[in-house]
ROZA-458428 format. One record per residue (C-alpha): residue number from 1; y, x, z; chain. Coordinates in steps of 0.05 Angstrom, whole numbers, plus 5000, padded with zeros to 4 digits. Each point is the difference from the previous one (the first is absolute). Layout:
N
@kemar:NUM, v:Y, u:X, w:Z, volum:A
...
END
This chain:
416
@kemar:1, v:4135, u:5665, w:8207, volum:A
@kemar:2, v:5007, u:5036, w:5066, volum:A
@kemar:3, v:5014, u:5065, w:4963, volum:A
@kemar:4, v:5058, u:4967, w:4964, volum:A
@kemar:5, v:5027, u:4970, w:5064, volum:A
@kemar:6, v:4997, u:5068, w:5034, volum:A
@kemar:7, v:5035, u:5030, w:4939, volum:A
@kemar:8, v:5055, u:4948, w:5005, volum:A
@kemar:9, v:5007, u:5010, w:5075, volum:A
@kemar:10, v:5005, u:5076, w:4995, volum:A
@kemar:11, v:5048, u:4996, w:4941, volum:A
@kemar:12, v:5044, u:4951, w:5038, volum:A
@kemar:13, v:5001, u:5044, w:5063, volum:A
@kemar:14, v:5016, u:5062, w:4959, volum:A
@kemar:15, v:5056, u:4965, w:4963, volum:A
@kemar:16, v:5031, u:4975, w:5065, volum:A
@kemar:17, v:4999, u:5070, w:5030, volum:A
@kemar:18, v:5033, u:5028, w:4938, volum:A
@kemar:19, v:5055, u:4948, w:5005, volum:A
@kemar:20, v:5012, u:5012, w:5074, volum:A
@kemar:21, v:5004, u:5076, w:4989, volum:A
@kemar:22, v:5054, u:4992, w:4946, volum:A
@kemar:23, v:5047, u:4949, w:5031, volum:A
@kemar:24, v:5064, u:5019, w:4962, volum:A
@kemar:25, v:4964, u:5002, w:4933, volum:A
@kemar:26, v:4967, u:4934, w:5016, volum:A
@kemar:27, v:5067, u:4968, w:5017, volum:A
@kemar:28, v:5032, u:5023, w:4935, volum:A
@kemar:29, v:4940, u:4974, w:4961, volum:A
@kemar:30, v:5002, u:4933, w:5036, volum:A
@kemar:31, v:5073, u:4990, w:4983, volum:A
@kemar:32, v:4990, u:4988, w:4925, volum:A
@kemar:33, v:4941, u:4953, w:5010, volum:A
@kemar:34, v:5035, u:4962, w:5056, volum:A
@kemar:35, v:5062, u:4988, w:4957, volum:A
@kemar:36, v:4957, u:4978, w:4941, volum:A
@kemar:37, v:4957, u:4951, w:5040, volum:A
@kemar:38, v:5061, u:4975, w:5038, volum:A
@kemar:39, v:5037, u:4987, w:4935, volum:A
@kemar:40, v:4946, u:4960, w:4966, volum:A
@kemar:41, v:4978, u:4960, w:5061, volum:A
@kemar:42, v:5072, u:4986, w:5020, volum:A
@kemar:43, v:5016, u:4972, w:4931, volum:A
@kemar:44, v:4935, u:4960, w:4996, volum:A
@kemar:45, v:5010, u:4972, w:5070, volum:A
@kemar:46, v:5072, u:4980, w:4985, volum:A
@kemar:47, v:4981, u:4967, w:4934, volum:A
@kemar:48, v:4940, u:4965, w:5032, volum:A
@kemar:49, v:5045, u:4974, w:5056, volum:A
@kemar:50, v:5050, u:4976, w:4949, volum:A
@kemar:51, v:4946, u:4966, w:4958, volum:A
@kemar:52, v:4971, u:4967, w:5062, volum:A
@kemar:53, v:5068, u:4974, w:5021, volum:A
@kemar:54, v:5015, u:4972, w:4932, volum:A
@kemar:55, v:4933, u:4964, w:4997, volum:A
@kemar:56, v:5010, u:4973, w:5070, volum:A
@kemar:57, v:5069, u:4973, w:4983, volum:A
@kemar:58, v:4974, u:4967, w:4937, volum:A
@kemar:59, v:4934, u:4976, w:5030, volum:A
@kemar:60, v:5027, u:4930, w:5015, volum:A
@kemar:61, v:5017, u:4990, w:4927, volum:A
@kemar:62, v:4952, u:4984, w:4943, volum:A
@kemar:63, v:5003, u:5055, w:4948, volum:A
@kemar:64, v:5007, u:4947, w:4946, volum:A
@kemar:65, v:5064, u:4974, w:5032, volum:A
@kemar:66, v:5055, u:4994, w:4948, volum:A
@kemar:67, v:5074, u:5013, w:5011, volum:A
@kemar:68, v:5038, u:4964, w:4945, volum:A
@kemar:69, v:5073, u:5020, w:4991, volum:A
@kemar:70, v:5048, u:5036, w:4954, volum:A
@kemar:71, v:4981, u:5069, w:5026, volum:A
@kemar:72, v:4939, u:5045, w:4990, volum:A
@kemar:73, v:4959, u:5037, w:5052, volum:A
@kemar:74, v:4986, u:5058, w:4953, volum:A
@kemar:75, v:5026, u:5032, w:4937, volum:A
@kemar:76, v:5018, u:4952, w:4944, volum:A
@kemar:77, v:5011, u:5006, w:4925, volum:A
@kemar:78, v:5059, u:4953, w:5007, volum:A
@kemar:79, v:5064, u:5042, w:5010, volum:A
@kemar:80, v:5037, u:4992, w:5066, volum:A
@kemar:81, v:5063, u:4970, w:4969, volum:A
@kemar:82, v:4958, u:4945, w:4969, volum:A
@kemar:83, v:4962, u:4986, w:5064, volum:A
@kemar:84, v:5066, u:4992, w:5037, volum:A
@kemar:85, v:5017, u:4943, w:4952, volum:A
@kemar:86, v:4936, u:4961, w:5016, volum:A
@kemar:87, v:5012, u:4936, w:5038, volum:A
@kemar:88, v:4976, u:4992, w:5071, volum:A
@kemar:89, v:4941, u:4954, w:5013, volum:A
@kemar:90, v:5022, u:4933, w:5027, volum:A
@kemar:91, v:4976, u:4953, w:5053, volum:A
@kemar:92, v:4989, u:4946, w:4947, volum:A
@kemar:93, v:4955, u:5048, w:4962, volum:A
@kemar:94, v:4960, u:5012, w:5063, volum:A
@kemar:95, v:4991, u:4925, w:5008, volum:A
@kemar:96, v:4980, u:4992, w:4927, volum:A
@kemar:97, v:4949, u:5056, w:5002, volum:A
@kemar:98, v:4972, u:4976, w:5065, volum:A
@kemar:99, v:4986, u:4931, w:4970, volum:A
@kemar:100, v:4976, u:5025, w:4932, volum:A
@kemar:101, v:4953, u:5058, w:5015, volum:A
@kemar:102, v:4935, u:4973, w:5031, volum:A
@kemar:103, v:4969, u:5069, w:5010, volum:A
@kemar:104, v:5054, u:5021, w:5049, volum:A
@kemar:105, v:4972, u:4997, w:5071, volum:A
@kemar:106, v:5068, u:5009, w:5032, volum:A
@kemar:107, v:5071, u:5010, w:4974, volum:A
@kemar:108, v:5064, u:5012, w:5038, volum:A
@kemar:109, v:5074, u:5014, w:4986, volum:A
@kemar:110, v:5032, u:5060, w:5034, volum:A
@kemar:111, v:5069, u:5032, w:5001, volum:A
@kemar:112, v:5009, u:5075, w:5008, volum:A
@kemar:113, v:5064, u:5008, w:5041, volum:A
@kemar:114, v:5035, u:5055, w:5039, volum:A
@kemar:115, v:4987, u:5012, w:5074, volum:A
@kemar:116, v:5042, u:4963, w:5052, volum:A
@kemar:117, v:5016, u:4999, w:5074, volum:A
@kemar:118, v:4968, u:4949, w:5045, volum:A
@kemar:119, v:5033, u:4981, w:5067, volum:A
@kemar:120, v:4977, u:4964, w:5062, volum:A
@kemar:121, v:5048, u:4991, w:5058, volum:A
@kemar:122, v:5031, u:5070, w:5010, volum:A
@kemar:123, v:4943, u:5038, w:4966, volum:A
@kemar:124, v:4993, u:5017, w:4927, volum:A
@kemar:125, v:4951, u:5034, w:4953, volum:A
@kemar:126, v:5025, u:5033, w:4937, volum:A
@kemar:127, v:4967, u:5018, w:4933, volum:A
@kemar:128, v:4954, u:4939, w:5003, volum:A
@kemar:129, v:4960, u:4988, w:4937, volum:A
@kemar:130, v:5015, u:4928, w:4983, volum:A
@kemar:131, v:4945, u:4964, w:4961, volum:A
@kemar:132, v:5023, u:4933, w:4971, volum:A
@kemar:133, v:4937, u:4969, w:4973, volum:A
@kemar:134, v:4966, u:4932, w:4989, volum:A
@kemar:135, v:4947, u:4974, w:5047, volum:A
@kemar:136, v:4940, u:5023, w:4957, volum:A
@kemar:137, v:5015, u:5073, w:5016, volum:A
@kemar:138, v:4957, u:4999, w:5062, volum:A
@kemar:139, v:4938, u:4983, w:4959, volum:A
@kemar:140, v:5015, u:5058, w:4952, volum:A
@kemar:141, v:5020, u:5052, w:5051, volum:A
@kemar:142, v:4952, u:4980, w:5057, volum:A
@kemar:143, v:5049, u:5008, w:5058, volum:A
@kemar:144, v:4973, u:5003, w:5071, volum:A
@kemar:145, v:5038, u:4972, w:5059, volum:A
@kemar:146, v:5004, u:5022, w:5073, volum:A
@kemar:147, v:5031, u:4932, w:5014, volum:A
@kemar:148, v:5030, u:4940, w:4964, volum:A
@kemar:149, v:4990, u:4983, w:4926, volum:A
@kemar:150, v:5027, u:5005, w:4930, volum:A
@kemar:151, v:5046, u:4946, w:4973, volum:A
@kemar:152, v:4967, u:4941, w:4963, volum:A
@kemar:153, v:5013, u:4970, w:4932, volum:A
@kemar:154, v:5051, u:4949, w:5025, volum:A
@kemar:155, v:5040, u:5053, w:5037, volum:A
@kemar:156, v:4997, u:5047, w:4939, volum:A
@kemar:157, v:5021, u:4948, w:4949, volum:A
@kemar:158, v:5058, u:4974, w:5042, volum:A
@kemar:159, v:5024, u:5070, w:5015, volum:A
@kemar:160, v:4995, u:4991, w:5075, volum:A
@kemar:161, v:5034, u:5052, w:5045, volum:A
@kemar:162, v:4935, u:5027, w:5028, volum:A
@kemar:163, v:4976, u:5072, w:5003, volum:A
@kemar:164, v:4937, u:5041, w:5011, volum:A
@kemar:165, v:5014, u:5069, w:5028, volum:A
@kemar:166, v:4962, u:5066, w:5006, volum:A
@kemar:167, v:4976, u:5034, w:5063, volum:A
@kemar:168, v:5056, u:5052, w:5003, volum:A
@kemar:169, v:5054, u:4948, w:4991, volum:A
@kemar:170, v:4970, u:4957, w:5055, volum:A
@kemar:171, v:4999, u:5060, w:5048, volum:A
@kemar:172, v:5071, u:5020, w:4981, volum:A
@kemar:173, v:5030, u:4931, w:5011, volum:A
@kemar:174, v:4957, u:4968, w:5054, volum:A
@kemar:175, v:4983, u:5039, w:5062, volum:A
@kemar:176, v:4954, u:4961, w:5048, volum:A
@kemar:177, v:5020, u:4937, w:4963, volum:A
@kemar:178, v:4956, u:4956, w:4956, volum:A
@kemar:179, v:5030, u:5003, w:4930, volum:A
@kemar:180, v:4971, u:4934, w:4976, volum:A
@kemar:181, v:5053, u:4946, w:4997, volum:A
@kemar:182, v:5058, u:5049, w:5011, volum:A
@kemar:183, v:5058, u:5001, w:4951, volum:A
@kemar:184, v:5020, u:5064, w:4964, volum:A
@kemar:185, v:5061, u:5012, w:4956, volum:A
@kemar:186, v:4991, u:5021, w:4927, volum:A
@kemar:187, v:5047, u:4992, w:4941, volum:A
@kemar:188, v:5050, u:4969, w:5049, volum:A
@kemar:189, v:4950, u:4943, w:5014, volum:A
@kemar:190, v:4954, u:4982, w:5057, volum:A
@kemar:191, v:4925, u:5005, w:4987, volum:A
@kemar:192, v:4946, u:4975, w:5046, volum:A
@kemar:193, v:4943, u:5050, w:5011, volum:A
@kemar:194, v:4933, u:4965, w:4987, volum:A
@kemar:195, v:4953, u:5060, w:4995, volum:A
@kemar:196, v:4991, u:5073, w:5018, volum:A
@kemar:197, v:4954, u:5044, w:4959, volum:A
@kemar:198, v:4947, u:5048, w:5027, volum:A
@kemar:199, v:5020, u:5074, w:5002, volum:A
@kemar:200, v:4984, u:5032, w:4933, volum:A
@kemar:201, v:5026, u:5072, w:5005, volum:A
@kemar:202, v:5045, u:5037, w:4952, volum:A
@kemar:203, v:4994, u:4979, w:4927, volum:A
@kemar:204, v:4990, u:5051, w:4945, volum:A
@kemar:205, v:5058, u:4973, w:4960, volum:A
@kemar:206, v:5048, u:4986, w:5057, volum:A
@kemar:207, v:4983, u:4926, w:5001, volum:A
@kemar:208, v:4961, u:4992, w:5064, volum:A
@kemar:209, v:4993, u:4929, w:5026, volum:A
@kemar:210, v:5019, u:5026, w:5069, volum:A
@kemar:211, v:5073, u:5006, w:4977, volum:A
@kemar:212, v:4999, u:4939, w:4954, volum:A
@kemar:213, v:5025, u:4929, w:5008, volum:A
@kemar:214, v:4973, u:4944, w:4956, volum:A
@kemar:215, v:5044, u:4940, w:4985, volum:A
@kemar:216, v:4993, u:4941, w:4950, volum:A
@kemar:217, v:5024, u:5022, w:4931, volum:A
@kemar:218, v:5036, u:4934, w:4990, volum:A
@kemar:219, v:5046, u:5015, w:5059, volum:A
@kemar:220, v:5031, u:5058, w:4961, volum:A
@kemar:221, v:4997, u:4962, w:4934, volum:A
@kemar:222, v:5040, u:4943, w:5032, volum:A
@kemar:223, v:5048, u:5050, w:5031, volum:A
@kemar:224, v:5013, u:5048, w:4942, volum:A
@kemar:225, v:4972, u:4965, w:4939, volum:A
@kemar:226, v:4953, u:5029, w:4947, volum:A
@kemar:227, v:5048, u:5048, w:4965, volum:A
@kemar:228, v:5013, u:5053, w:5052, volum:A
@kemar:229, v:4997, u:5073, w:4978, volum:A
@kemar:230, v:4982, u:5021, w:5070, volum:A
@kemar:231, v:4933, u:4963, w:4996, volum:A
@kemar:232, v:4941, u:5014, w:4955, volum:A
@kemar:233, v:4953, u:4940, w:4991, volum:A
@kemar:234, v:4925, u:5011, w:4991, volum:A
@kemar:235, v:4942, u:4952, w:4988, volum:A
@kemar:236, v:4938, u:5024, w:5036, volum:A
@kemar:237, v:4934, u:4974, w:4971, volum:A
@kemar:238, v:4931, u:5007, w:5031, volum:A
@kemar:239, v:4946, u:4982, w:4948, volum:A
@kemar:240, v:4934, u:4967, w:5015, volum:A
@kemar:241, v:4945, u:5050, w:5015, volum:A
@kemar:242, v:4955, u:5022, w:4942, volum:A
@kemar:243, v:5045, u:4978, w:4943, volum:A
@kemar:244, v:5014, u:5040, w:4937, volum:A
@kemar:245, v:5066, u:5035, w:5017, volum:A
@kemar:246, v:5016, u:5013, w:4927, volum:A
@kemar:247, v:4995, u:4926, w:4983, volum:A
@kemar:248, v:5037, u:4981, w:5064, volum:A
@kemar:249, v:5059, u:5046, w:4984, volum:A
@kemar:250, v:5001, u:4974, w:4929, volum:A
@kemar:251, v:5004, u:4928, w:5026, volum:A
@kemar:252, v:5057, u:5017, w:5048, volum:A
@kemar:253, v:5037, u:5036, w:4943, volum:A
@kemar:254, v:4990, u:4942, w:4951, volum:A
@kemar:255, v:5024, u:4948, w:5050, volum:A
@kemar:256, v:5062, u:5038, w:5019, volum:A
@kemar:257, v:5017, u:5019, w:4928, volum:A
@kemar:258, v:4994, u:4927, w:4980, volum:A
@kemar:259, v:5044, u:4979, w:5058, volum:A
@kemar:260, v:5053, u:5052, w:4982, volum:A
@kemar:261, v:4997, u:4983, w:4926, volum:A
@kemar:262, v:4980, u:5069, w:4977, volum:A
@kemar:263, v:4981, u:5002, w:4926, volum:A
@kemar:264, v:4941, u:5036, w:4969, volum:A
@kemar:265, v:5017, u:5073, w:4991, volum:A
@kemar:266, v:5049, u:5002, w:5058, volum:A
@kemar:267, v:4980, u:5044, w:5058, volum:A
@kemar:268, v:4987, u:4972, w:5069, volum:A
@kemar:269, v:5064, u:5000, w:5042, volum:A
@kemar:270, v:4959, u:5007, w:5064, volum:A
@kemar:271, v:4945, u:5044, w:5027, volum:A
@kemar:272, v:4932, u:4979, w:5027, volum:A
@kemar:273, v:4986, u:5054, w:5052, volum:A
@kemar:274, v:4929, u:5000, w:5026, volum:A
@kemar:275, v:4991, u:5034, w:5068, volum:A
@kemar:276, v:4938, u:5037, w:4975, volum:A
@kemar:277, v:5044, u:5035, w:4948, volum:A
@kemar:278, v:5046, u:5022, w:5056, volum:A
@kemar:279, v:4942, u:5026, w:5042, volum:A
@kemar:280, v:4971, u:5035, w:4939, volum:A
@kemar:281, v:5067, u:5035, w:4991, volum:A
@kemar:282, v:4999, u:5021, w:5073, volum:A
@kemar:283, v:4928, u:5025, w:4992, volum:A
@kemar:284, v:5024, u:5042, w:4941, volum:A
@kemar:285, v:5056, u:5030, w:5042, volum:A
@kemar:286, v:4952, u:5015, w:5057, volum:A
@kemar:287, v:4951, u:5033, w:4952, volum:A
@kemar:288, v:5057, u:5044, w:4973, volum:A
@kemar:289, v:5019, u:5019, w:5071, volum:A
@kemar:290, v:4927, u:5018, w:5014, volum:A
@kemar:291, v:4997, u:5043, w:4937, volum:A
@kemar:292, v:5066, u:5034, w:5018, volum:A
@kemar:293, v:4972, u:5015, w:5070, volum:A
@kemar:294, v:4937, u:5030, w:4970, volum:A
@kemar:295, v:5040, u:5044, w:4953, volum:A
@kemar:296, v:5046, u:5026, w:5056, volum:A
@kemar:297, v:4942, u:5010, w:5048, volum:A
@kemar:298, v:4958, u:5032, w:4945, volum:A
@kemar:299, v:5049, u:5058, w:4995, volum:A
@kemar:300, v:4998, u:5009, w:5076, volum:A
@kemar:301, v:4924, u:4999, w:5000, volum:A
@kemar:302, v:4998, u:5050, w:4942, volum:A
@kemar:303, v:5044, u:5048, w:5039, volum:A
@kemar:304, v:4959, u:4989, w:5063, volum:A
@kemar:305, v:4935, u:5012, w:4961, volum:A
@kemar:306, v:5026, u:5066, w:4971, volum:A
@kemar:307, v:5021, u:5020, w:5070, volum:A
@kemar:308, v:4931, u:4987, w:5029, volum:A
@kemar:309, v:4966, u:5036, w:4941, volum:A
@kemar:310, v:5045, u:5060, w:5010, volum:A
@kemar:311, v:4986, u:5003, w:5074, volum:A
@kemar:312, v:4925, u:4993, w:4987, volum:A
@kemar:313, v:5001, u:5059, w:4951, volum:A
@kemar:314, v:5036, u:5041, w:5053, volum:A
@kemar:315, v:4948, u:4978, w:5051, volum:A
@kemar:316, v:4943, u:5022, w:4954, volum:A
@kemar:317, v:5033, u:5068, w:4990, volum:A
@kemar:318, v:5011, u:5010, w:5075, volum:A
@kemar:319, v:4927, u:4983, w:5016, volum:A
@kemar:320, v:4966, u:5037, w:4943, volum:A
@kemar:321, v:4967, u:5048, w:5049, volum:A
@kemar:322, v:4976, u:4942, w:5044, volum:A
@kemar:323, v:4972, u:4965, w:4938, volum:A
@kemar:324, v:4961, u:5063, w:4982, volum:A
@kemar:325, v:4971, u:5005, w:5071, volum:A
@kemar:326, v:4980, u:4926, w:4998, volum:A
@kemar:327, v:4965, u:5009, w:4933, volum:A
@kemar:328, v:4964, u:5063, w:5023, volum:A
@kemar:329, v:4974, u:4960, w:5060, volum:A
@kemar:330, v:4971, u:4947, w:4953, volum:A
@kemar:331, v:5057, u:4950, w:4990, volum:A
@kemar:332, v:4991, u:4965, w:4933, volum:A
@kemar:333, v:5054, u:4989, w:4949, volum:A
@kemar:334, v:5004, u:4925, w:5016, volum:A
@kemar:335, v:5013, u:5016, w:5074, volum:A
@kemar:336, v:5059, u:5043, w:4980, volum:A
@kemar:337, v:5024, u:4948, w:4950, volum:A
@kemar:338, v:4996, u:4943, w:5051, volum:A
@kemar:339, v:5033, u:5043, w:5052, volum:A
@kemar:340, v:5064, u:5010, w:4959, volum:A
@kemar:341, v:4997, u:4931, w:4968, volum:A
@kemar:342, v:4997, u:4967, w:5068, volum:A
@kemar:343, v:5058, u:5043, w:5023, volum:A
@kemar:344, v:5043, u:4974, w:4942, volum:A
@kemar:345, v:4979, u:4927, w:5011, volum:A
@kemar:346, v:5011, u:5003, w:5075, volum:A
@kemar:347, v:5068, u:5031, w:4988, volum:A
@kemar:348, v:5020, u:4944, w:4953, volum:A
@kemar:349, v:4971, u:4946, w:5045, volum:A
@kemar:350, v:5042, u:5025, w:5059, volum:A
@kemar:351, v:5062, u:5001, w:4955, volum:A
@kemar:352, v:4983, u:4930, w:4975, volum:A
@kemar:353, v:4989, u:4975, w:5071, volum:A
@kemar:354, v:5069, u:5025, w:5021, volum:A
@kemar:355, v:5032, u:4968, w:4939, volum:A
@kemar:356, v:4966, u:4932, w:5015, volum:A
@kemar:357, v:5020, u:5003, w:5074, volum:A
@kemar:358, v:5073, u:5013, w:4978, volum:A
@kemar:359, v:4998, u:4939, w:4955, volum:A
@kemar:360, v:4970, u:4958, w:5056, volum:A
@kemar:361, v:5054, u:5021, w:5050, volum:A
@kemar:362, v:5056, u:4987, w:4950, volum:A
@kemar:363, v:4970, u:4932, w:4983, volum:A
@kemar:364, v:4999, u:4981, w:5074, volum:A
@kemar:365, v:5072, u:5023, w:5008, volum:A
@kemar:366, v:5027, u:4964, w:4939, volum:A
@kemar:367, v:4963, u:4936, w:5019, volum:A
@kemar:368, v:5034, u:5000, w:5067, volum:A
@kemar:369, v:5069, u:5018, w:4972, volum:A
@kemar:370, v:4999, u:4952, w:4941, volum:A
@kemar:371, v:4977, u:4928, w:4995, volum:A
@kemar:372, v:4947, u:5022, w:4950, volum:A
@kemar:373, v:4927, u:5017, w:5013, volum:A
@kemar:374, v:4979, u:5067, w:4972, volum:A
@kemar:375, v:4924, u:5004, w:4997, volum:A
@kemar:376, v:4955, u:5061, w:4992, volum:A
@kemar:377, v:4936, u:4968, w:4975, volum:A
@kemar:378, v:4930, u:5028, w:5012, volum:A
@kemar:379, v:4991, u:5007, w:4925, volum:A
@kemar:380, v:5061, u:5046, w:4996, volum:A
@kemar:381, v:4972, u:5041, w:5058, volum:A
@kemar:382, v:4934, u:5008, w:4963, volum:A
@kemar:383, v:5038, u:5017, w:4936, volum:A
@kemar:384, v:5040, u:5054, w:5036, volum:A
@kemar:385, v:4937, u:5029, w:5030, volum:A
@kemar:386, v:4964, u:4998, w:4933, volum:A
@kemar:387, v:5058, u:5035, w:4966, volum:A
@kemar:388, v:5000, u:5054, w:5053, volum:A
@kemar:389, v:4926, u:5013, w:4990, volum:A
@kemar:390, v:5009, u:5001, w:4924, volum:A
@kemar:391, v:5058, u:5049, w:5004, volum:A
@kemar:392, v:4958, u:5043, w:5047, volum:A
@kemar:393, v:4941, u:5000, w:4953, volum:A
@kemar:394, v:5042, u:5016, w:4938, volum:A
@kemar:395, v:5043, u:5054, w:5033, volum:A
@kemar:396, v:4941, u:5031, w:5037, volum:A
@kemar:397, v:4946, u:5001, w:4947, volum:A
@kemar:398, v:5022, u:5063, w:4962, volum:A
@kemar:399, v:5012, u:5043, w:5063, volum:A
@kemar:400, v:4933, u:4975, w:5028, volum:A
@kemar:401, v:4963, u:5017, w:4935, volum:A
@kemar:402, v:5032, u:5069, w:4998, volum:A
@kemar:403, v:4979, u:5013, w:5072, volum:A
@kemar:404, v:4928, u:4976, w:4988, volum:A
@kemar:405, v:4991, u:5046, w:4940, volum:A
@kemar:406, v:5022, u:5064, w:5036, volum:A
@kemar:407, v:4949, u:5057, w:4999, volum:A
@kemar:408, v:4982, u:5015, w:5073, volum:A
@kemar:409, v:5001, u:5076, w:4992, volum:A
@kemar:410, v:5066, u:5001, w:4963, volum:A
@kemar:411, v:5029, u:4949, w:5049, volum:A
@kemar:412, v:4982, u:5045, w:5060, volum:A
@kemar:413, v:5028, u:5062, w:4966, volum:A
@kemar:414, v:5066, u:4966, w:4983, volum:A
@kemar:415, v:5010, u:4983, w:5073, volum:A
@kemar:416, v:4992, u:5071, w:5024, volum:A
END
């Protein structure tokens, strides 16, 4: 065991000396490996950060949550022109389904509307994401409050002029003032602030609660009616835990088809969008991005590997005389092999380390510049290091074998 440790130690020292004595050649060799490792780790870190952000944004929702409306989250066999002719879901349908589907844990009615401006006194906040929704939404979404509360059933059903606002809106409108009980202006009406949400951070889909305001859906229904092209109604359903989702979707479909009077053979004029299907689609996109990153980085690593192999063959040729002297003094083939193999591995490890440090610095910079957390995980660091070692072994094995098989007498003669 001690003999092998000594062999490793001597091989390592010899390799480091060889690298130090050929700085320019080392730098050129490092470049290809550095770019390759940087490319793959940068892509993987970006995709991992994106995946983590998506999962964080969707963590408050049950994956079995259903969004029932005339649109589809993903691709559909129904042509676009036909989907555009589908009727919107109605508030009366929400009430019917809520009372007729016992396996629904929670169900709420929501309107997708365009952003608006909210004003308080002389201050205003623009591009506010307005969320008109019934009172059950809080039990589906799991909102957290820094102060105040969500509106109750009576306030929601009557369409009371009350609002729950996000952290950024509260900071933009109320400076050193308690927002609770204050009146803000929205849709030309006065709303009383009854709650402020905890800071969430930027949302992956531009829908952060920090820049959102929640109001009773019946306020807008009373104000604009149910046939407004600027509003898209949605029924959000949270099933009981552990139920058969296939049977549950079939029950929802059967109830709504019967209510709408659809005959056997007619297609559904609505879509039952399960959140898990949406997340599966996102997982597919992320997997494709990972694959694309591997392909792009693979070419960089291939070029880097050829560069290292070429440099190692040159190194063997330059040190042929030295190899002959080492062998004549008793150095075994494995010592020579390890000596050059270690040189290739160390070269690639240094290049990989530089590439990983570059990714780390860029991640820190982008995290500070953007409201998005880029994370370089420990697993990606290990992966980068492992790839560097693998490239070193692959690119260095042939030069190392050729060096170890040199005849000592011929090697000494060729160097004279």
